[in-house]
C-alpha positions in Angstrom: -7.3 8.1 -6.9 -7.8 4.8 -5.4 -7.1 3.9 -2.0 -7.1 0.4 -0.4 -6.7 -0.5 3.2 -5.3 -4.1 4.0 -3.4 -5.5 7.1 -2.4 -2.1 8.5 -1.0 -0.7 5.2 -2.7 1.7 2.8 -2.3 1.3 -1.0 -2.7 4.2 -3.2 -2.7 4.7 -6.8 -3.4 7.9 -8.8 -5.3 8.2 -12.2 -2.7 9.9 -14.7 0.2 9.4 -12.6 3.7 8.7 -14.4 4.6 5.5 -15.9 5.1 2.8 -15.3 1.8 2.1 -13.5 2.6 1.7 -9.8 1.3 1.8 -6.2 2.3 3.6 -3.3 2.3 1.7 0.1 2.0 3.6 3.5 2.1 2.4 7.1 1.4 4.7 9.9 1.3 7.7 7.6 4.7 7.4 6.2 5.4 5.8 2.5 7.2 2.7 3.2 7.5 1.7 -0.7 6.6 2.4 -4.3 6.0 -0.7 -6.3 6.1 -0.9 -10.2 2.9 -2.9 -11.1 4.0 -3.6 -14.8 7.4 -5.0 -13.9 6.6 -6.4 -10.6 9.5 -4.9 -8.8 10.2 -2.4 -6.0 10.8 1.2 -7.2 11.8 2.7 -4.1 11.6 2.0 -0.3 11.7 -1.7 1.3 9.5 -4.6 0.5 8.6 -7.5 2.6 6.7 -10.7 1.9 3.5 -9.4 3.5 3.2 -6.5 1.2 4.1 -8.4 -1.9 1.3 -11.0 -1.1 -1.3 -8.2 -0.5 -0.3 -6.6 -3.9 -0.6 -10.2 -5.6 -4.0 -10.4 -4.1 -5.0 -7.0 -5.1 -4.0 -7.6 -8.5 -5.9 -10.9 -8.7 -8.9 -9.1 -7.3 -8.4 -6.3 -10.1 -8.3 -3.7 -7.5 -4.9 -2.3 -8.6 
């Protein structure tokens, strides 16, 4: 499991989780979205520009 905190959000990935590779995004203890890292699209929940920019940063930094 990888857990990263940025800008009030928590980004979690689990090793061995189902395909496609994705990240769960939490705020205030509640999941706000699940994002498909392979196809770069929202799987569930609602996205916003801030979350997507953080995800792109984390991908660049090889954190996700």
